[in-house]
C-alpha positions as CSV (number, residue, x, y, z in Angstrom):
1,A,135.1,75.6,53.1
2,R,133.8,74.3,56.6
3,S,135.8,74.6,59.7
4,D,136.3,71.3,61.8
5,T,136.5,73.5,65.0
6,G,133.9,72.7,67.5
7,S,131.0,75.3,67.8
8,V,131.4,78.3,70.6
9,A,129.0,79.4,73.0
10,P,127.5,82.8,71.9
11,A,128.7,85.8,73.6
12,V,126.3,87.7,75.9
13,H,125.5,91.1,74.6
14,A,124.1,93.8,77.1
15,N,121.0,94.2,74.9
16,G,120.3,90.7,74.6
17,V,121.2,90.4,71.2
18,M,121.9,86.7,69.9
19,A,122.4,87.3,66.2
20,I,122.1,89.9,63.4
21,D,119.7,89.1,60.9
22,H,119.4,92.3,58.8
23,V,121.9,95.3,58.2
24,V,120.9,98.6,56.5
25,L,123.7,100.3,54.3
26,L,123.0,103.9,53.2
27,S,124.9,104.6,49.8
28,P,125.3,108.1,48.5
29,D,125.9,106.6,45.1
30,L,123.7,103.4,44.8
31,H,125.0,102.5,41.4
32,R,128.5,102.4,42.5
33,T,127.6,100.3,45.5
34,V,125.6,97.7,43.5
35,E,128.5,97.7,41.0
36,S,130.7,96.8,43.9
37,F,128.5,93.9,45.1
38,A,128.4,92.6,41.4
39,G,132.3,92.9,41.1
40,V,132.5,90.1,44.0
41,G,129.6,88.0,42.2
42,L,126.7,89.1,44.4
43,G,123.3,89.7,42.7
44,P,120.3,91.4,44.3
45,R,117.4,89.2,45.7
46,R,115.0,92.0,45.6
47,E,114.5,95.7,44.7
48,R,111.9,98.1,46.0
49,D,111.4,101.7,45.3
50,G,109.8,104.2,47.8
51,E,110.2,107.6,49.3
52,L,111.9,108.9,52.4
53,G,111.1,112.3,53.6
54,G,109.7,113.2,50.1
55,R,112.8,112.1,48.2
56,P,113.0,108.9,46.0
57,I,114.9,106.0,47.4
58,R,115.5,102.3,46.1
59,Q,115.9,99.4,48.5
60,I,117.9,96.5,47.2
61,F,118.4,93.4,49.2
62,Y,121.2,91.0,49.3
63,R,121.5,87.6,51.0
64,F,124.7,86.8,53.0
65,G,124.0,83.3,54.4
66,E,121.4,84.0,57.2
67,V,122.1,87.8,57.0
68,I,120.2,90.1,54.9
69,V,122.0,93.2,53.7
70,E,119.9,96.2,52.6
71,V,121.3,98.9,50.5
72,V,119.5,102.0,50.2
73,G,120.1,105.1,48.1
74,N,118.9,107.6,45.5
75,P,117.9,105.8,42.5
76,V,118.8,108.7,40.1
77,A,121.1,111.2,42.0
78,A,124.7,110.2,43.2
79,A,127.1,111.9,45.8
80,E,130.6,111.4,46.8
81,G,131.6,109.7,50.1
82,P,131.5,106.4,51.4
83,S,128.4,104.1,52.4
84,T,127.4,104.2,56.0
85,L,125.7,101.6,58.5
């Protein structure tokens, strides 16, 4: 659905930010987070494996319009707790 409301001038941010194009979500349970995204009909656009501090990580990228959400977590181990920005 589209809004018929006219466009609004962007707010002025102290750091000069005009838009957000990339958000990183750190997940203690990557599988759980991916399942949650799939549960609302979202599929990953790209996956990449790497290391952070000598530990394996997986980066999974999702597109929400113009914004990329990068979900980062351990591809094997899972922990309790919420994801964090």
